[in-house]
N, CA, C and O atoms as a printed pandas DataFrame, in Angstrom:
     atom_number atom_name residue_name chain_id  residue_number  x_coord  y_coord  z_coord
0              1         N          ASP        A               1    0.855   -1.177   -0.005
1              2        CA          ASP        A               1   -0.014   -0.002    0.001
2              3         C          ASP        A               1    0.895    1.212    0.014
3              4         O          ASP        A               1    1.765    1.337    0.876
4              5         N          PRO        A               2    0.686    2.136   -0.973
5              6        CA          PRO        A               2    1.563    3.296   -1.066
6              7         C          PRO        A               2    1.556    4.215    0.141
7              8         O          PRO        A               2    2.564    4.858    0.437
8              9         N          GLN        A               3    0.419    4.286    0.849
9             10        CA          GLN        A               3    0.334    5.135    2.030
10            11         C          GLN        A               3    0.934    4.468    3.252
11            12         O          GLN        A               3    1.657    5.109    4.015
12            13         N          MET        A               4    0.654    3.231    3.440
13            14        CA          MET        A               4    1.050    2.565    4.704
14            15         C          MET        A               4    2.441    1.960    4.672
15            16         O          MET        A               4    3.111    1.899    5.703
16            17         N          SER        A               5    2.883    1.515    3.513
17            18        CA          SER        A               5    4.186    0.847    3.437
18            19         C          SER        A               5    5.326    1.673    4.030
19            20         O          SER        A               5    6.113    1.129    4.804
20            21         N          PRO        A               6    5.451    2.970    3.702
21            22        CA          PRO        A               6    6.545    3.724    4.330
22            23         C          PRO        A               6    6.440    3.834    5.832
23            24         O          PRO        A               6    7.463    3.861    6.515
24            25         N          VAL        A               7    5.221    3.898    6.376
25            26        CA          VAL        A               7    5.009    3.948    7.805
26            27         C          VAL        A               7    5.331    2.585    8.451
27            28         O          VAL        A               7    6.017    2.519    9.471
28            29         N          ALA        A               8    4.841    1.540    7.859
29            30        CA          ALA        A               8    5.000    0.206    8.411
30            31         C          ALA        A               8    6.427   -0.345    8.316
31            32         O          ALA        A               8    6.804   -1.226    9.089
32            33         N          ALA        A               9    7.223    0.175    7.365
33            34        CA          ALA        A               9    8.570   -0.325    7.140
34            35         C          ALA        A               9    9.452   -0.287    8.389
35            36         O          ALA        A               9   10.315   -1.144    8.580
36            37         N          SER        A              10    9.225    0.704    9.221
37            38        CA          SER        A              10   10.079    0.848   10.414
38            39         C          SER        A              10    9.510    0.207   11.651
39            40         O          SER        A              10   10.102    0.302   12.726
40            41         N          LEU        A              11    8.366   -0.446   11.522
41            42        CA          LEU        A              11    7.728   -1.066   12.742
42            43         C          LEU        A              11    8.378   -2.408   13.034
43            44         O          LEU        A              11    8.668   -3.192   12.130
44            45         N          SER        A              12    8.599   -2.650   14.315
45            46        CA          SER        A              12    9.074   -3.971   14.742
46            47         C          SER        A              12    7.911   -4.948   14.794
47            48         O          SER        A              12    6.752   -4.546   14.689
48            49         N          ASP        A              13    8.216   -6.229   14.955
49            50        CA          ASP        A              13    7.151   -7.205   15.129
50            51         C          ASP        A              13    6.305   -6.897   16.346
51            52         O          ASP        A              13    5.085   -7.055   16.314
52            53         N          ALA        A              14    6.947   -6.456   17.424
53            54        CA          ALA        A              14    6.232   -6.105   18.632
54            55         C          ALA        A              14    5.281   -4.902   18.381
55            56         O          ALA        A              14    4.135   -4.894   18.831
56            57         N          ASP        A              15    5.801   -3.884   17.644
57            58        CA          ASP        A              15    4.965   -2.712   17.294
58            59         C          ASP        A              15    3.743   -3.166   16.515
59            60         O          ASP        A              15    2.623   -2.744   16.805
60            61         N          MET        A              16    3.954   -4.014   15.541
61            62        CA          MET        A              16    2.837   -4.483   14.706
62            63         C          MET        A              16    1.822   -5.273   15.530
63            64         O          MET        A              16    0.614   -5.143   15.334
64            65         N          ALA        A              17    2.332   -6.103   16.464
65            66        CA          ALA        A              17    1.407   -6.881   17.319
66            67         C          ALA        A              17    0.633   -5.957   18.205
67            68         O          ALA        A              17   -0.558   -6.174   18.425
68            69         N          ASP        A              18    1.280   -4.906   18.737
69            70        CA          ASP        A              18    0.568   -3.959   19.585
70            71         C          ASP        A              18   -0.521   -3.193   18.807
71            72         O          ASP        A              18   -1.645   -3.017   19.277
72            73         N          LEU        A              19   -0.145   -2.755   17.619
73            74        CA          LEU        A              19   -1.142   -2.064   16.759
74            75         C          LEU        A              19   -2.303   -2.982   16.379
75            76         O          LEU        A              19   -3.463   -2.570   16.402
76            77         N          ALA        A              20   -1.984   -4.218   16.034
77            78        CA          ALA        A              20   -3.032   -5.173   15.672
78            79         C          ALA        A              20   -3.989   -5.395   16.852
79            80         O          ALA        A              20   -5.207   -5.417   16.675
80            81         N          ALA        A              21   -3.418   -5.559   18.069
81            82        CA          ALA        A              21   -4.254   -5.757   19.239
82            83         C          ALA        A              21   -5.168   -4.524   19.529
83            84         O          ALA        A              21   -6.329   -4.662   19.916
84            85         N          TYR        A              22   -4.588   -3.327   19.324
85            86        CA          TYR        A              22   -5.333   -2.104   19.556
86            87         C          TYR        A              22   -6.528   -2.063   18.569
87            88         O          TYR        A              22   -7.673   -1.881   18.982
88            89         N          TYR        A              23   -6.244   -2.234   17.281
89            90        CA          TYR        A              23   -7.335   -2.147   16.291
90            91         C          TYR        A              23   -8.329   -3.297   16.399
91            92         O          TYR        A              23   -9.513   -3.116   16.114
92            93         N          ALA        A              24   -7.872   -4.462   16.801
93            94        CA          ALA        A              24   -8.789   -5.576   16.997
94            95         C          ALA        A              24   -9.799   -5.301   18.122
95            96         O          ALA        A              24  -10.928   -5.791   18.101
96            97         N          ALA        A              25   -9.357   -4.502   19.106
97            98        CA          ALA        A              25  -10.212   -4.192   20.261
98            99         C          ALA        A              25  -11.235   -3.097   19.964
99           100         O          ALA        A              25  -12.155   -2.909   20.760
100          101         N          GLN        A              26  -11.119   -2.385   18.880
101          102        CA          GLN        A              26  -12.032   -1.313   18.577
102          103         C          GLN        A              26  -13.377   -1.886   18.100
103          104         O          GLN        A              26  -13.435   -2.930   17.450
104          105         N          ARG        A              27  -14.445   -1.172   18.442
105          106        CA          ARG        A              27  -15.778   -1.589   18.086
106          107         C          ARG        A              27  -16.428   -0.515   17.225
107          108         O          ARG        A              27  -16.088    0.663   17.339
108          109         N          PRO        A              28  -17.367   -0.916   16.359
109          110        CA          PRO        A              28  -18.071    0.090   15.560
110          111         C          PRO        A              28  -18.815    1.071   16.488
111          112         O          PRO        A              28  -19.295    0.689   17.556
112          113         N          VAL        A              29  -18.896    2.308   16.067
113          114        CA          VAL        A              29  -19.529    3.339   16.869
114          115         C          VAL        A              29  -20.826    3.837   16.316
115          116         O          VAL        A              29  -21.556    4.532   17.023
116          117         N          SER        A              30  -21.155    3.519   15.079
117          118        CA          SER        A              30  -22.418    4.020   14.521
118          119         C          SER        A              30  -22.978    3.053   13.498
119          120         O          SER        A              30  -22.273    2.205   12.951
120          121         N          ALA        A              31  -24.257    3.208   13.260
121          122        CA          ALA        A              31  -24.898    2.354   12.291
122          123         C          ALA        A              31  -24.445    2.706   10.879
123          124         O          ALA        A              31  -24.024    3.836   10.630
124          125         N          PRO        A              32  -24.526    1.760    9.958
125          126        CA          PRO        A              32  -24.106    2.075    8.579
126          127         C          PRO        A              32  -24.959    3.177    7.989
127          128         O          PRO        A              32  -26.152    3.292    8.270
128          129         N          ALA        A              33  -24.319    3.976    7.169
129          130        CA          ALA        A              33  -25.059    5.068    6.508
130          131         C          ALA        A              33  -25.631    4.582    5.190
131          132         O          ALA        A              33  -25.227    3.544    4.667
132          133         N          GLY        A              34  -26.544    5.317    4.678
133          134        CA          GLY        A              34  -27.107    4.983    3.380
134          135         C          GLY        A              34  -28.388    4.182    3.518
135          136         O          GLY        A              34  -28.684    3.575    4.547
136          137         N          ARG        A              35  -29.117    4.216    2.438
137          138        CA          ARG        A              35  -30.406    3.546    2.385
138          139         C          ARG        A              35  -30.215    2.037    2.241
139          140         O          ARG        A              35  -29.469    1.585    1.372
140          141         N          ARG        A              36  -30.882    1.263    3.082
141          142        CA          ARG        A              36  -30.809   -0.198    3.018
142          143         C          ARG        A              36  -31.768   -0.697    1.958
143          144         O          ARG        A              36  -32.962   -0.407    2.024
144          145         N          ASP        A              37  -31.274   -1.440    0.984
145          146        CA          ASP        A              37  -32.103   -2.049   -0.050
146          147         C          ASP        A              37  -32.283   -3.523    0.272
147          148         O          ASP        A              37  -31.345   -4.303    0.107
148          149         N          PRO        A              38  -33.491   -3.934    0.735
149          150        CA          PRO        A              38  -33.714   -5.319    1.186
150          151         C          PRO        A              38  -33.381   -6.355    0.123
151          152         O          PRO        A              38  -32.868   -7.426    0.449
152          153         N          GLU        A              39  -33.662   -6.058   -1.142
153          154        CA          GLU        A              39  -33.325   -7.031   -2.228
154          155         C          GLU        A              39  -31.820   -7.200   -2.376
155          156         O          GLU        A              39  -31.312   -8.305   -2.565
156          157         N          LYS        A              40  -31.122   -6.070   -2.285
157          158        CA          LYS        A              40  -29.660   -6.103   -2.400
158          159         C          LYS        A              40  -29.042   -6.800   -1.211
159          160         O          LYS        A              40  -28.067   -7.536   -1.363
160          161         N          VAL        A              41  -29.603   -6.578   -0.007
161          162        CA          VAL        A              41  -29.133   -7.255    1.173
162          163         C          VAL        A              41  -29.295   -8.755    1.032
163          164         O          VAL        A              41  -28.379   -9.511    1.356
164          165         N          ALA        A              42  -30.465   -9.200    0.547
165          166        CA          ALA        A              42  -30.716  -10.645    0.376
166          167         C          ALA        A              42  -29.784  -11.231   -0.661
167          168         O          ALA        A              42  -29.278  -12.338   -0.483
168          169         N          ALA        A              43  -29.547  -10.497   -1.754
169          170        CA          ALA        A              43  -28.644  -10.961   -2.799
170          171         C          ALA        A              43  -27.216  -11.036   -2.262
171          172         O          ALA        A              43  -26.478  -11.968   -2.583
172          173         N          GLY        A              44  -26.826  -10.053   -1.441
173          174        CA          GLY        A              44  -25.488  -10.039   -0.862
174          175         C          GLY        A              44  -25.305  -11.171    0.136
175          176         O          GLY        A              44  -24.220  -11.744    0.236
176          177         N          GLN        A              45  -26.354  -11.494    0.871
177          178        CA          GLN        A              45  -26.271  -12.601    1.791
178          179         C          GLN        A              45  -26.071  -13.917    1.017
179          180         O          GLN        A              45  -25.293  -14.772    1.439
180          181         N          ARG        A              46  -26.753  -14.070   -0.083
181          182        CA          ARG        A              46  -26.578  -15.260   -0.917
182          183         C          ARG        A              46  -25.157  -15.340   -1.447
183          184         O          ARG        A              46  -24.565  -16.419   -1.480
184          185         N          LEU        A              47  -24.611  -14.219   -1.857
185          186        CA          LEU        A              47  -23.220  -14.179   -2.358
186          187         C          LEU        A              47  -22.222  -14.538   -1.273
187          188         O          LEU        A              47  -21.260  -15.266   -1.518
188          189         N          ALA        A              48  -22.457  -14.020   -0.064
189          190        CA          ALA        A              48  -21.567  -14.333    1.082
190          191         C          ALA        A              48  -21.599  -15.822    1.397
191          192         O          ALA        A              48  -20.578  -16.416    1.742
192          193         N          GLN        A              49  -22.794  -16.425    1.275
193          194        CA          GLN        A              49  -22.901  -17.844    1.505
194          195         C          GLN        A              49  -22.230  -18.629    0.367
195          196         O          GLN        A              49  -21.476  -19.567    0.630
196          197         N          LEU        A              50  -22.493  -18.258   -0.880
197          198        CA          LEU        A              50  -21.928  -18.919   -2.019
198          199         C          LEU        A              50  -20.402  -18.902   -2.013
199          200         O          LEU        A              50  -19.760  -19.887   -2.379
200          201         N          HIS        A              51  -19.843  -17.803   -1.607
201          202        CA          HIS        A              51  -18.354  -17.648   -1.599
202          203         C          HIS        A              51  -17.729  -17.956   -0.242
203          204         O          HIS        A              51  -16.535  -17.731   -0.041
204          205         N          HIS        A              52  -18.519  -18.461    0.672
205          206        CA          HIS        A              52  -18.033  -18.959    1.984
206          207         C          HIS        A              52  -17.286  -17.895    2.773
207          208         O          HIS        A              52  -16.279  -18.196    3.415
208          209         N          CYS        A              53  -17.774  -16.636    2.734
209          210        CA          CYS        A              53  -17.134  -15.569    3.466
210          211         C          CYS        A              53  -17.037  -15.831    4.960
211          212         O          CYS        A              53  -16.054  -15.456    5.600
212          213         N          ALA        A              54  -18.055  -16.474    5.514
213          214        CA          ALA        A              54  -18.081  -16.719    6.964
214          215         C          ALA        A              54  -17.049  -17.739    7.431
215          216         O          ALA        A              54  -16.729  -17.819    8.617
216          217         N          SER        A              55  -16.524  -18.530    6.463
217          218        CA          SER        A              55  -15.541  -19.520    6.867
218          219         C          SER        A              55  -14.253  -18.880    7.408
219          220         O          SER        A              55  -13.582  -19.465    8.258
220          221         N          CYS        A              56  -13.918  -17.719    6.933
221          222        CA          CYS        A              56  -12.747  -17.004    7.409
222          223         C          CYS        A              56  -13.124  -15.871    8.387
223          224         O          CYS        A              56  -12.478  -15.676    9.417
224          225         N          HIS        A              57  -14.184  -15.137    8.031
225          226        CA          HIS        A              57  -14.519  -13.942    8.803
226          227         C          HIS        A              57  -15.470  -14.206    9.985
227          228         O          HIS        A              57  -15.873  -13.275   10.682
228          229         N          ALA        A              58  -15.822  -15.483   10.201
229          230        CA          ALA        A              58  -16.692  -15.973   11.260
230          231         C          ALA        A              58  -18.173  -15.836   10.822
231          232         O          ALA        A              58  -18.528  -14.943   10.052
232          233         N          PRO        A              59  -18.992  -16.720   11.322
233          234        CA          PRO        A              59  -20.434  -16.669   10.937
234          235         C          PRO        A              59  -21.084  -15.316   11.228
235          236         O          PRO        A              59  -22.020  -14.927   10.530
236          237         N          THR        A              60  -20.607  -14.593   12.246
237          238        CA          THR        A              60  -21.183  -13.308   12.594
238          239         C          THR        A              60  -20.451  -12.155   11.955
239          240         O          THR        A              60  -20.782  -10.995   12.200
240          241         N          PHE        A              61  -19.449  -12.460   11.129
241          242        CA          PHE        A              61  -18.641  -11.447   10.451
242          243         C          PHE        A              61  -17.921  -10.538   11.441
243          244         O          PHE        A              61  -17.666   -9.369   11.151
244          245         N          THR        A              62  -17.593  -11.089   12.624
245          246        CA          THR        A              62  -16.873  -10.325   13.623
246          247         C          THR        A              62  -15.364  -10.616   13.582
247          248         O          THR        A              62  -14.615  -10.117   14.422
248          249         N          GLY        A              63  -14.928  -11.408   12.622
249          250        CA          GLY        A              63  -13.548  -11.727   12.428
250          251         C          GLY        A              63  -13.034  -12.821   13.347
251          252         O          GLY        A              63  -13.630  -13.126   14.380
252          253         N          GLN        A              64  -11.931  -13.394   12.953
253          254        CA          GLN        A              64  -11.276  -14.440   13.751
254          255         C          GLN        A              64   -9.855  -14.625   13.238
255          256         O          GLN        A              64   -9.585  -14.456   12.049
256          257         N          GLN        A              65   -8.964  -14.970   14.137
257          258        CA          GLN        A              65   -7.554  -15.167   13.770
258          259         C          GLN        A              65   -7.076  -13.995   12.921
259          260         O          GLN        A              65   -7.099  -12.849   13.372
260          261         N          TYR        A              66   -6.641  -14.278   11.692
261          262        CA          TYR        A              66   -6.101  -13.243   10.814
262          263         C          TYR        A              66   -7.185  -12.551    9.955
263          264         O          TYR        A              66   -6.908  -11.540    9.309
264          265         N          ALA        A              67   -8.379  -13.080    9.949
265          266        CA          ALA        A              67   -9.453  -12.505    9.134
266          267         C          ALA        A              67  -10.153  -11.401    9.899
267          268         O          ALA        A              67  -10.675  -11.651   10.986
268          269         N          PRO        A              68  -10.181  -10.185    9.367
269          270        CA          PRO        A              68  -10.709   -9.060   10.099
270          271         C          PRO        A              68  -12.229   -9.056   10.228
271          272         O          PRO        A              68  -12.943   -9.748    9.503
272          273         N          ARG        A              69  -12.693   -8.254   11.174
273          274        CA          ARG        A              69  -14.119   -8.032   11.359
274          275         C          ARG        A              69  -14.640   -7.225   10.168
275          276         O          ARG        A              69  -14.033   -6.234    9.762
276          277         N          LEU        A              70  -15.780   -7.668    9.611
277          278        CA          LEU        A              70  -16.428   -6.950    8.535
278          279         C          LEU        A              70  -17.664   -6.219    9.029
279          280         O          LEU        A              70  -18.051   -5.196    8.463
280          281         N          ARG        A              71  -18.278   -6.731   10.070
281          282        CA          ARG        A              71  -19.468   -6.140   10.638
282          283         C          ARG        A              71  -19.143   -4.732   11.147
283          284         O          ARG        A              71  -18.202   -4.549   11.918
284          285         N          GLY        A              72  -19.936   -3.731   10.708
285          286        CA          GLY        A              72  -19.758   -2.378   11.220
286          287         C          GLY        A              72  -18.847   -1.535   10.314
287          288         O          GLY        A              72  -18.665   -0.347   10.581
288          289         N          LEU        A              73  -18.292   -2.095    9.291
289          290        CA          LEU        A              73  -17.468   -1.321    8.354
290          291         C          LEU        A              73  -18.375   -0.611    7.338
291          292         O          LEU        A              73  -19.472   -1.075    7.030
292          293         N          SER        A              74  -17.898    0.495    6.842
293          294        CA          SER        A              74  -18.727    1.297    5.884
294          295         C          SER        A              74  -18.754    0.662    4.523
295          296         O          SER        A              74  -17.855   -0.084    4.137
296          297         N          TYR        A              75  -19.815    0.978    3.800
297          298        CA          TYR        A              75  -19.952    0.526    2.420
298          299         C          TYR        A              75  -18.777    0.960    1.569
299          300         O          TYR        A              75  -18.240    0.171    0.792
300          301         N          GLU        A              76  -18.380    2.199    1.712
301          302        CA          GLU        A              76  -17.312    2.730    0.898
302          303         C          GLU        A              76  -16.013    2.014    1.171
303          304         O          GLU        A              76  -15.265    1.711    0.240
304          305         N          TYR        A              77  -15.732    1.740    2.412
305          306        CA          TYR        A              77  -14.501    1.025    2.765
306          307         C          TYR        A              77  -14.514   -0.380    2.220
307          308         O          TYR        A              77  -13.551   -0.824    1.595
308          309         N          LEU        A              78  -15.638   -1.101    2.464
309          310        CA          LEU        A              78  -15.741   -2.466    1.962
310          311         C          LEU        A              78  -15.628   -2.536    0.467
311          312         O          LEU        A              78  -14.958   -3.422   -0.064
312          313         N          LEU        A              79  -16.271   -1.618   -0.227
313          314        CA          LEU        A              79  -16.206   -1.542   -1.684
314          315         C          LEU        A              79  -14.792   -1.332   -2.166
315          316         O          LEU        A              79  -14.341   -1.995   -3.100
316          317         N          ARG        A              80  -14.077   -0.396   -1.522
317          318        CA          ARG        A              80  -12.706   -0.113   -1.914
318          319         C          ARG        A              80  -11.783   -1.341   -1.714
319          320         O          ARG        A              80  -10.936   -1.642   -2.555
320          321         N          GLN        A              81  -11.976   -2.033   -0.577
321          322        CA          GLN        A              81  -11.135   -3.208   -0.297
322          323         C          GLN        A              81  -11.431   -4.326   -1.283
323          324         O          GLN        A              81  -10.508   -4.899   -1.861
324          325         N          LEU        A              82  -12.713   -4.648   -1.485
325          326        CA          LEU        A              82  -13.065   -5.703   -2.436
326          327         C          LEU        A              82  -12.571   -5.412   -3.859
327          328         O          LEU        A              82  -12.073   -6.298   -4.552
328          329         N          ARG        A              83  -12.718   -4.182   -4.264
329          330        CA          ARG        A              83  -12.206   -3.801   -5.585
330          331         C          ARG        A              83  -10.686   -3.924   -5.648
331          332         O          ARG        A              83  -10.132   -4.354   -6.659
332          333         N          GLY        A              84  -10.031   -3.550   -4.579
333          334        CA          GLY        A              84   -8.579   -3.712   -4.511
334          335         C          GLY        A              84   -8.145   -5.144   -4.606
335          336         O          GLY        A              84   -7.165   -5.444   -5.288
336          337         N          PHE        A              85   -8.853   -6.058   -3.933
337          338        CA          PHE        A              85   -8.502   -7.506   -4.035
338          339         C          PHE        A              85   -8.787   -7.957   -5.473
339          340         O          PHE        A              85   -7.978   -8.687   -6.045
340          341         N          LYS        A              86   -9.867   -7.560   -6.051
341          342        CA          LYS        A              86  -10.205   -7.974   -7.422
342          343         C          LYS        A              86   -9.152   -7.520   -8.418
343          344         O          LYS        A              86   -8.778   -8.289   -9.304
344          345         N          THR        A              87   -8.669   -6.303   -8.299
345          346        CA          THR        A              87   -7.681   -5.784   -9.229
346          347         C          THR        A              87   -6.240   -6.049   -8.826
347          348         O          THR        A              87   -5.296   -5.635   -9.499
348          349         N          GLU        A              88   -6.094   -6.770   -7.677
349          350        CA          GLU        A              88   -4.778   -7.151   -7.153
350          351         C          GLU        A              88   -3.902   -5.953   -6.800
351          352         O          GLU        A              88   -2.677   -6.012   -6.909
352          353         N          THR        A              89   -4.546   -4.866   -6.377
353          354        CA          THR        A              89   -3.839   -3.656   -5.935
354          355         C          THR        A              89   -3.836   -3.555   -4.433
355          356         O          THR        A              89   -3.191   -2.656   -3.895
356          357         N          ARG        A              90   -4.526   -4.434   -3.723
357          358        CA          ARG        A              90   -4.594   -4.440   -2.290
358          359         C          ARG        A              90   -3.793   -5.633   -1.779
359          360         O          ARG        A              90   -4.071   -6.778   -2.134
360          361         N          GLY        A              91   -2.793   -5.351   -0.939
361          362        CA          GLY        A              91   -1.979   -6.442   -0.414
362          363         C          GLY        A              91   -2.661   -7.197    0.676
363          364         O          GLY        A              91   -3.622   -6.723    1.282
364          365         N          GLU        A              92   -2.141   -8.417    0.931
365          366        CA          GLU        A              92   -2.661   -9.253    2.001
366          367         C          GLU        A              92   -1.642  -10.311    2.363
367          368         O          GLU        A              92   -0.618  -10.436    1.692
368          369         N          LEU        A              93   -1.898  -11.066    3.399
369          370        CA          LEU        A              93   -0.922  -12.041    3.901
370          371         C          LEU        A              93   -0.767  -13.235    2.971
371          372         O          LEU        A              93    0.356  -13.585    2.608
372          373         N          ASP        A              94   -1.870  -13.871    2.577
373          374        CA          ASP        A              94   -1.737  -15.161    1.895
374          375         C          ASP        A              94   -2.427  -15.260    0.514
375          376         O          ASP        A              94   -2.406  -16.325   -0.104
376          377         N          GLY        A              95   -3.012  -14.204    0.047
377          378        CA          GLY        A              95   -3.649  -14.208   -1.262
378          379         C          GLY        A              95   -5.038  -14.768   -1.288
379          380         O          GLY        A              95   -5.641  -14.875   -2.356
380          381         N          SER        A              96   -5.574  -15.136   -0.125
381          382        CA          SER        A              96   -6.903  -15.771   -0.099
382          383         C          SER        A              96   -7.994  -14.794   -0.530
383          384         O          SER        A              96   -8.924  -15.203   -1.225
384          385         N          MET        A              97   -7.920  -13.544   -0.151
385          386        CA          MET        A              97   -8.954  -12.592   -0.590
386          387         C          MET        A              97   -8.808  -12.239   -2.055
387          388         O          MET        A              97   -9.801  -12.058   -2.759
388          389         N          THR        A              98   -7.622  -12.146   -2.495
389          390        CA          THR        A              98   -7.396  -11.866   -3.935
390          391         C          THR        A              98   -8.007  -13.005   -4.764
391          392         O          THR        A              98   -8.696  -12.757   -5.754
392          393         N          THR        A              99   -7.754  -14.231   -4.359
393          394        CA          THR        A              99   -8.332  -15.374   -5.021
394          395         C          THR        A              99   -9.879  -15.386   -4.909
395          396         O          THR        A              99  -10.578  -15.663   -5.883
396          397         N          ALA        A             100  -10.380  -15.085   -3.721
397          398        CA          ALA        A             100  -11.821  -15.066   -3.501
398          399         C          ALA        A             100  -12.528  -14.014   -4.327
399          400         O          ALA        A             100  -13.661  -14.233   -4.758
400          401         N          ALA        A             101  -11.890  -12.875   -4.560
401          402        CA          ALA        A             101  -12.525  -11.778   -5.288
402          403         C          ALA        A             101  -12.514  -11.967   -6.806
403          404         O          ALA        A             101  -13.288  -11.312   -7.504
404          405         N          GLN        A             102  -11.666  -12.836   -7.330
405          406        CA          GLN        A             102  -11.534  -12.923   -8.775
406          407         C          GLN        A             102  -12.846  -13.276   -9.503
407          408         O          GLN        A             102  -13.136  -12.669  -10.534
408          409         N          PRO        A             103  -13.664  -14.249   -8.996
409          410        CA          PRO        A             103  -14.864  -14.522   -9.724
410          411         C          PRO        A             103  -15.997  -13.496   -9.603
411          412         O          PRO        A             103  -17.000  -13.602  -10.309
412          413         N          LEU        A             104  -15.848  -12.513   -8.724
413          414        CA          LEU        A             104  -16.877  -11.545   -8.495
414          415         C          LEU        A             104  -16.919  -10.504   -9.603
415          416         O          LEU        A             104  -15.889   -9.992  -10.043
416          417         N          THR        A             105  -18.160  -10.200  -10.050
417          418        CA          THR        A             105  -18.338   -9.127  -10.996
418          419         C          THR        A             105  -18.364   -7.778  -10.263
419          420         O          THR        A             105  -18.422   -7.760   -9.034
420          421         N          ALA        A             106  -18.325   -6.676  -10.968
421          422        CA          ALA        A             106  -18.369   -5.381  -10.334
422          423         C          ALA        A             106  -19.702   -5.227   -9.591
423          424         O          ALA        A             106  -19.735   -4.681   -8.488
424          425         N          GLU        A             107  -20.789   -5.702  -10.184
425          426        CA          GLU        A             107  -22.095   -5.620   -9.515
426          427         C          GLU        A             107  -22.142   -6.485   -8.283
427          428         O          GLU        A             107  -22.718   -6.076   -7.275
428          429         N          GLU        A             108  -21.563   -7.658   -8.324
429          430        CA          GLU        A             108  -21.538   -8.521   -7.152
430          431         C          GLU        A             108  -20.709   -7.925   -6.028
431          432         O          GLU        A             108  -21.064   -8.092   -4.861
432          433         N          ILE        A             109  -19.636   -7.247   -6.330
433          434        CA          ILE        A             109  -18.825   -6.572   -5.330
434          435         C          ILE        A             109  -19.666   -5.501   -4.646
435          436         O          ILE        A             109  -19.666   -5.399   -3.419
436          437         N          GLU        A             110  -20.389   -4.696   -5.439
437          438        CA          GLU        A             110  -21.267   -3.680   -4.844
438          439         C          GLU        A             110  -22.346   -4.302   -3.956
439          440         O          GLU        A             110  -22.646   -3.801   -2.871
440          441         N          THR        A             111  -22.915   -5.393   -4.438
441          442        CA          THR        A             111  -24.008   -6.082   -3.684
442          443         C          THR        A             111  -23.437   -6.649   -2.380
443          444         O          THR        A             111  -24.055   -6.492   -1.326
444          445         N          LEU        A             112  -22.301   -7.287   -2.427
445          446        CA          LEU        A             112  -21.681   -7.869   -1.229
446          447         C          LEU        A             112  -21.322   -6.784   -0.238
447          448         O          LEU        A             112  -21.559   -6.929    0.961
448          449         N          ALA        A             113  -20.752   -5.698   -0.730
449          450        CA          ALA        A             113  -20.435   -4.558    0.177
450          451         C          ALA        A             113  -21.687   -3.987    0.811
451          452         O          ALA        A             113  -21.682   -3.646    1.994
452          453         N          HIS        A             114  -22.750   -3.879    0.049
453          454        CA          HIS        A             114  -24.027   -3.353    0.575
454          455         C          HIS        A             114  -24.528   -4.266    1.711
455          456         O          HIS        A             114  -24.889   -3.780    2.783
456          457         N          TYR        A             115  -24.546   -5.543    1.480
457          458        CA          TYR        A             115  -24.961   -6.498    2.493
458          459         C          TYR        A             115  -24.138   -6.385    3.764
459          460         O          TYR        A             115  -24.699   -6.261    4.853
460          461         N          LEU        A             116  -22.843   -6.425    3.648
461          462        CA          LEU        A             116  -21.980   -6.374    4.816
462          463         C          LEU        A             116  -22.116   -5.046    5.553
463          464         O          LEU        A             116  -22.112   -5.017    6.784
464          465         N          ALA        A             117  -22.237   -3.952    4.812
465          466        CA          ALA        A             117  -22.332   -2.635    5.432
466          467         C          ALA        A             117  -23.665   -2.440    6.180
467          468         O          ALA        A             117  -23.790   -1.556    7.027
468          469         N          HIS        A             118  -24.627   -3.259    5.856
469          470        CA          HIS        A             118  -25.952   -3.112    6.522
470          471         C          HIS        A             118  -26.226   -4.191    7.524
471          472         O          HIS        A             118  -27.371   -4.359    7.946
472          473         N          LEU        A             119  -25.233   -4.921    7.918
473          474        CA          LEU        A             119  -25.389   -5.873    9.052
474          475         C          LEU        A             119  -25.604   -5.037   10.310
475          476         O          LEU        A             119  -24.998   -3.974   10.449
476          477         N          PRO        A             120  -26.447   -5.491   11.223
477          478        CA          PRO        A             120  -26.578   -4.780   12.484
478          479         C          PRO        A             120  -25.224   -4.739   13.192
479          480         O          PRO        A             120  -24.400   -5.636   13.017
480          481         N          LEU        A             121  -25.005   -3.725   13.970
481          482        CA          LEU        A             121  -23.706   -3.545   14.627
482          483         C          LEU        A             121  -23.360   -4.724   15.532
483          484         O          LEU        A             121  -22.209   -5.155   15.596
484          485         N          ALA        A             122  -24.382   -5.243   16.237
485          486        CA          ALA        A             122  -24.123   -6.394   17.102
486          487         C          ALA        A             122  -24.772   -7.622   16.521
487          488         O          ALA        A             122  -25.922   -7.565   16.086
488          489         N          PRO        A             123  -24.048   -8.751   16.502
489          490        CA          PRO        A             123  -24.674   -9.968   15.963
490          491         C          PRO        A             123  -25.872  -10.428   16.799
491          492         O          PRO        A             123  -25.918  -10.202   18.008
492          493         N          ALA        A             124  -26.805  -11.054   16.164
493          494        CA          ALA        A             124  -27.953  -11.571   16.877
494          495         C          ALA        A             124  -27.495  -12.658   17.861
495          496         O          ALA        A             124  -26.615  -13.458   17.543
496          497         N          PRO        A             125  -28.095  -12.680   19.049
497          498        CA          PRO        A             125  -27.690  -13.696   20.053
498          499         C          PRO        A             125  -28.011  -15.108   19.621
499          500         O          PRO        A             125  -27.733  -16.056   20.354
């Protein structure tokens, strides 16, 4: 990433672990913005199931191990990240998201981002 690489280059493993722990502990502070389209949400849910998104990001999309939390992220952020994985301009640890994004069309990326951005902030009990 052109913005973060120069900053991250000087971080030690301990620094990165501390930063990761800090960001992992953060919680969403507001509901997603924008109008919720029920049809798009349903289509996005089907796409998430079809592409097994929950197998890495957890069934509640709250993240696990190295897979980040998706619940509570903005549509714009999710869209930018998914597009970056699709175009191979977004870096990652193991290439799994780049591989996962390849079969997605531009419309499917928008639909999936819409679904994820409109998940309730807290998972259902």
